[in-house]
C-alpha positions as CSV (number, residue, x, y, z in Angstrom):
1,M,175.7,13.3,-18.2
2,S,179.2,13.7,-20.3
3,E,181.9,12.2,-17.7
4,Q,184.6,14.4,-18.8
5,K,185.9,17.9,-16.8
6,L,187.9,20.4,-19.3
7,Y,189.3,22.5,-15.8
8,I,189.9,26.1,-17.2
9,W,192.0,27.1,-14.8
10,G,196.0,26.3,-14.6
11,D,198.0,26.0,-11.6
12,K,197.1,29.0,-9.9
13,I,193.5,29.6,-9.0
14,P,192.5,33.6,-8.2
15,G,190.3,33.9,-5.5
16,N,191.3,30.5,-4.6
17,H,193.4,29.7,-0.5
18,S,193.4,27.4,1.9
19,G,190.7,28.2,4.7
20,S,187.8,26.7,5.3
21,K,184.5,27.5,4.5
22,T,183.2,27.6,7.3
23,D,184.6,31.4,8.3
24,I,181.0,31.6,6.9
25,M,178.7,29.0,6.4
26,D,176.8,27.8,9.4
27,I,176.5,23.9,8.5
28,H,173.7,21.5,10.7
29,N,173.3,17.9,9.1
30,E,169.8,17.5,11.5
31,Y,167.9,19.5,9.2
32,T,165.6,18.1,6.7
33,Q,164.8,19.5,2.6
34,Q,161.6,21.4,4.5
35,D,163.4,23.0,6.5
36,L,166.0,24.7,4.5
37,F,163.3,26.1,2.6
38,E,160.8,26.8,5.4
39,K,162.5,27.1,8.5
40,Y,165.7,28.5,7.7
41,P,164.7,30.1,3.9
42,G,167.5,32.9,3.8
43,I,167.8,34.6,1.1
44,W,164.4,33.1,0.1
45,D,162.4,34.8,2.8
46,K,160.5,37.3,0.9
47,S,158.5,38.5,3.8
48,T,161.0,41.1,5.3
49,D,164.2,43.0,3.7
50,T,165.9,42.1,6.9
51,I,168.4,38.5,6.3
52,G,167.6,36.4,8.9
53,D,169.5,33.0,9.6
54,M,171.7,31.6,6.8
55,S,172.5,27.9,7.7
56,G,169.7,26.7,6.0
57,N,171.2,28.2,3.1
58,A,174.6,27.0,3.7
59,T,173.4,23.6,4.7
60,L,171.6,23.0,1.2
61,V,175.6,24.3,-0.3
62,Y,177.1,21.6,1.8
63,R,174.8,18.9,0.7
64,Q,174.3,20.0,-3.0
65,E,177.7,21.5,-3.8
66,I,180.5,19.9,-1.7
67,E,178.6,15.9,0.1
68,N,177.3,15.4,-3.7
69,G,179.2,17.6,-5.7
70,P,182.8,18.5,-6.5
71,A,182.7,21.3,-4.2
72,G,185.9,21.2,-1.2
73,M,185.6,22.5,2.6
74,T,188.3,24.6,1.7
75,Y,188.5,27.5,-1.0
76,E,189.7,25.5,-3.3
77,D,187.5,24.9,-5.6
78,N,188.7,23.7,-9.1
79,P,186.2,25.4,-12.2
80,F,185.2,23.1,-15.3
81,L,183.3,22.3,-18.2
82,I,181.6,19.5,-19.3
83,P,181.5,20.0,-23.0
84,Y,178.8,18.4,-25.7
85,L,180.4,18.4,-29.1
86,V,178.7,17.2,-32.0
87,D,181.3,16.4,-35.0
88,G,181.3,18.8,-37.9
89,A,179.7,21.6,-35.3
90,K,181.9,24.8,-36.1
91,S,179.8,26.8,-33.1
92,A,179.8,26.9,-29.3
93,V,177.4,28.0,-26.7
94,I,178.8,27.5,-22.9
95,I,176.0,27.5,-20.7
96,C,175.9,29.1,-17.4
97,P,173.4,27.0,-15.0
98,G,171.7,29.3,-12.5
99,G,171.0,28.3,-8.5
100,A,171.2,32.4,-6.4
101,Y,174.8,32.0,-6.7
102,L,174.6,28.7,-4.0
103,T,174.3,26.4,-6.4
104,K,174.2,24.6,-9.8
105,S,171.0,23.2,-11.7
106,M,173.5,21.5,-14.3
107,T,170.5,18.9,-15.3
108,N,168.1,21.3,-16.3
109,E,170.0,24.1,-16.9
110,G,172.7,22.0,-18.1
111,E,172.3,19.3,-19.9
112,H,169.6,19.8,-21.0
113,I,170.1,23.1,-22.4
114,A,173.0,21.0,-24.1
115,Q,171.5,17.8,-25.8
116,H,169.1,20.2,-27.6
117,L,171.8,21.9,-28.7
118,N,173.4,19.0,-29.8
119,R,170.5,17.8,-31.9
120,A,170.4,21.1,-33.9
121,G,174.0,20.1,-34.9
122,I,175.6,23.6,-32.0
123,S,178.4,22.1,-29.5
124,A,177.6,22.9,-26.1
125,F,180.0,23.5,-22.4
126,V,178.3,23.6,-19.4
127,L,180.4,25.6,-17.1
128,W,180.6,24.5,-12.9
129,Y,181.5,27.8,-11.7
130,R,182.5,28.8,-8.4
131,T,179.8,30.1,-5.7
132,Y,178.8,31.0,-2.2
133,P,180.6,31.7,-0.1
134,Y,182.9,32.7,-3.3
135,Q,181.8,36.3,-3.2
136,A,182.3,38.6,-6.2
137,P,183.9,39.0,-8.7
138,V,185.1,35.2,-8.5
139,P,182.3,33.9,-10.4
140,F,182.5,37.0,-12.8
141,W,186.3,35.5,-13.2
142,D,185.4,31.5,-14.1
143,A,182.7,32.4,-16.2
144,Q,185.5,35.0,-18.3
145,R,188.3,32.3,-18.7
146,A,185.8,29.5,-19.6
147,I,185.3,31.9,-22.9
148,R,189.3,32.2,-23.4
149,Y,189.5,28.7,-22.5
150,V,187.1,27.5,-25.6
151,R,188.4,30.4,-28.2
152,Y,192.1,29.3,-27.1
153,H,191.6,25.4,-27.3
154,A,189.2,26.2,-30.7
155,D,191.1,24.3,-33.2
156,D,191.5,21.6,-30.7
157,F,187.4,21.3,-30.3
158,N,186.9,22.3,-34.4
159,L,185.4,25.5,-33.8
160,D,185.4,28.9,-35.2
161,P,186.6,31.1,-32.6
162,N,184.9,33.9,-33.8
163,N,181.7,31.9,-33.4
164,I,181.5,31.6,-29.2
165,S,178.4,32.4,-27.4
166,M,177.1,32.7,-24.2
167,I,173.5,31.7,-22.6
168,G,172.6,31.9,-18.7
169,F,169.4,31.1,-16.4
170,S,168.6,32.8,-13.1
171,A,171.7,33.8,-11.4
172,G,173.8,32.4,-14.4
173,G,171.7,34.5,-16.4
174,N,173.6,37.6,-14.4
175,L,176.3,35.6,-14.7
176,A,176.4,35.6,-18.3
177,G,175.6,39.7,-18.6
178,V,177.8,40.2,-16.4
179,T,180.7,39.1,-17.8
180,G,179.3,39.8,-21.2
181,L,178.9,43.8,-20.5
182,V,179.8,44.4,-17.9
183,L,183.7,42.6,-17.1
184,R,185.0,43.5,-20.8
185,N,187.9,41.4,-20.9
186,Q,189.0,42.8,-17.7
187,D,192.9,41.6,-16.4
188,I,192.1,39.3,-12.8
189,S,193.0,41.7,-10.4
190,A,193.8,39.0,-7.7
191,E,196.8,39.1,-5.5
192,N,199.7,37.7,-6.8
193,Y,197.9,35.8,-9.9
194,Q,199.9,35.6,-13.0
195,A,198.6,36.0,-16.0
196,D,198.7,33.2,-18.5
197,A,198.7,32.7,-22.2
198,I,195.3,31.8,-22.0
199,D,193.9,35.3,-20.0
200,H,195.7,37.4,-23.4
201,V,192.9,35.6,-25.3
202,S,189.8,38.0,-26.3
203,A,186.2,36.8,-24.3
204,D,183.7,38.2,-26.3
205,L,181.3,36.6,-26.9
206,S,179.6,35.9,-30.8
207,A,175.9,36.5,-29.7
208,L,174.5,36.7,-25.6
209,A,171.0,34.8,-24.5
210,L,169.6,35.8,-20.6
211,V,167.1,33.5,-19.6
212,Y,165.4,34.6,-16.6
213,P,168.0,36.7,-15.9
214,A,168.2,38.1,-12.8
215,I,169.6,41.8,-14.0
216,A,169.1,44.0,-11.2
217,L,170.7,43.2,-8.1
218,E,170.1,46.3,-5.5
219,D,167.8,45.6,-2.2
220,D,168.1,42.0,-3.6
221,K,168.5,39.4,-1.3
222,I,171.1,37.6,-3.7
223,L,173.7,40.6,-2.8
224,V,174.2,39.0,0.2
225,V,175.9,35.2,-1.6
226,L,177.8,38.2,-3.8
227,A,178.9,41.1,-1.4
228,G,178.1,39.6,2.3
229,E,175.9,40.6,4.8
230,E,177.7,43.5,5.5
231,T,177.3,44.8,2.4
232,Y,173.7,44.1,1.9
233,N,172.6,45.8,4.8
234,D,174.7,49.3,4.2
235,K,172.4,51.1,2.1
236,E,174.7,52.7,0.1
237,K,177.3,49.9,0.3
238,G,174.7,47.8,-1.6
239,H,173.3,50.5,-4.0
240,E,177.3,51.1,-5.5
241,F,178.3,47.4,-5.4
242,A,174.9,47.3,-7.4
243,A,175.4,49.5,-9.5
244,S,178.5,48.0,-10.7
245,Y,177.6,45.2,-11.6
246,D,174.4,46.2,-13.2
247,M,174.3,45.0,-17.1
248,R,171.6,48.1,-18.0
249,T,174.2,51.1,-17.7
250,H,177.0,48.8,-19.5
251,V,175.3,48.5,-22.6
252,E,177.4,49.7,-25.8
253,E,176.7,50.3,-29.5
254,G,178.8,47.3,-31.4
255,D,177.8,44.7,-29.1
256,S,177.1,41.1,-29.4
257,P,173.1,40.4,-30.4
258,L,170.8,39.7,-27.3
259,F,167.5,36.6,-27.1
260,L,166.0,37.8,-23.9
261,C,163.2,35.5,-22.3
262,A,161.0,34.9,-19.1
263,A,157.5,34.6,-17.9
264,L,155.2,37.3,-16.5
265,D,154.6,35.1,-13.7
266,D,157.8,34.1,-12.6
267,E,158.1,34.9,-9.0
268,V,161.4,34.5,-8.2
269,V,162.8,37.4,-10.9
270,P,160.0,40.2,-12.3
271,A,160.8,40.1,-16.1
272,H,159.6,43.4,-16.4
273,Y,164.1,43.9,-16.2
274,I,163.9,42.3,-19.2
275,F,162.1,45.4,-20.9
276,D,164.7,47.2,-19.4
277,L,167.3,45.6,-20.6
278,A,165.6,45.4,-24.1
279,K,165.1,49.2,-24.2
280,V,168.7,50.5,-23.3
281,A,170.3,47.6,-26.4
282,S,167.3,49.1,-28.9
283,D,168.4,52.5,-27.5
284,K,172.4,51.6,-27.8
285,G,171.3,49.8,-31.7
286,V,172.5,46.2,-30.4
287,P,170.4,43.3,-32.5
288,T,167.3,42.2,-29.3
289,E,164.9,39.4,-29.9
290,V,163.2,39.3,-26.9
291,H,160.2,36.8,-26.0
292,V,158.2,37.1,-22.6
293,F,155.6,34.1,-22.0
294,A,152.3,34.5,-19.9
295,E,153.0,31.4,-18.1
296,G,156.0,29.1,-17.5
297,G,157.1,30.6,-14.3
298,H,161.1,30.6,-12.7
299,G,163.2,27.7,-13.8
300,F,161.4,26.4,-16.2
301,G,165.3,25.4,-18.3
302,G,164.7,22.0,-20.6
303,C,161.6,21.8,-19.5
304,L,162.2,18.1,-19.2
305,E,162.3,18.3,-15.2
306,E,159.0,17.5,-13.6
307,Q,157.3,20.2,-11.2
308,M,156.6,19.8,-7.6
309,P,153.2,20.3,-7.0
310,Q,153.3,23.8,-4.7
311,F,155.4,25.7,-7.5
312,Y,153.8,24.8,-10.6
313,H,153.2,26.5,-13.9
314,D,151.7,25.8,-17.4
315,R,154.6,25.4,-19.3
316,T,151.9,24.6,-22.7
317,L,153.5,27.6,-24.3
318,V,156.6,28.3,-22.6
319,E,158.1,25.4,-23.8
320,Q,158.8,26.9,-27.5
321,W,161.5,28.6,-26.5
322,L,164.6,26.6,-26.4
323,D,163.5,26.0,-30.5
324,L,163.2,30.1,-30.9
325,Y,166.5,30.3,-29.6
326,V,168.2,28.4,-31.6
327,T,166.7,29.5,-34.9
328,W,168.1,33.1,-33.2
329,L,171.2,31.4,-32.8
330,F,171.7,30.0,-36.6
331,K,170.5,33.4,-37.6
332,I,173.6,35.4,-35.6
333,T,176.0,32.8,-36.2
334,S,175.7,32.3,-40.3
335,P,179.0,32.0,-41.8
336,N,177.6,34.4,-43.6
337,K,177.3,37.1,-41.0
338,T,180.1,38.8,-39.7
339,S,181.3,39.0,-36.0
340,T,180.2,42.2,-34.0
341,K,183.5,42.5,-32.4
């Protein structure tokens, strides 16, 4: 993995403060890895709509993001991009790894994707964005800022500022979709935040790809992470929150071309939401390419990581997706194509 980190915010980072994350996170060092998913599954528990003990989720975040990652124990995290640049490449893709807005799959859904793009002659940037216990809209601010950062520095990276696209996986697919289709160049609303030159740069995308994305949030326990347990438990508040971030109701004519990909045997995010979004985009005249494979499960990403036996899925067919994506991307970002924005 590239060691370089490009910090996307200035001295003042919206949504940050010096408070301790233990105000929400109940961390237990004594939990085994098995405990995290079996005894204290939190949002992973599909057997009930009730939110149970979130300490397993919090401990997972602590171990991966804080103890063995770049996050801190206070709300003072510094989001960054990891660059994978190709000499002579004019187009770039910002990659948003998934992880249920708890953690980030920086290798399988980050580094491996960037390396594949590099082999195809495309530059890439892997985004490390703020997640739990941060809540919306903080992650979306990070994604929007990442686009603006790359465009602002396009000359430094020898990139065409009109050929900056984004791809997201799972929760990262939700992040990319909401950023591209819902935020739409919104101003940062954080208290005492002063916009800088980068904030005034467009966050439009030349193309948007969503791979097994979390499209619909309503009644999904991911609301606990993004909006808090109170919002999830209040049906009216939960509905209002989910509706405000539902990319299916925010697609507009003239939007960037879409690439959608999933597997029918995905046990985490139902693949049928892909068809819902594709239908809306088609009705709006947005160029859309859809690939839904019979098998592949959830989280296949770069298809390079070894699978755990209990979550095994045949990936013989789904391994094609990256080449299909690159072919589509070349078609969309060809020099002969004009910007959709």
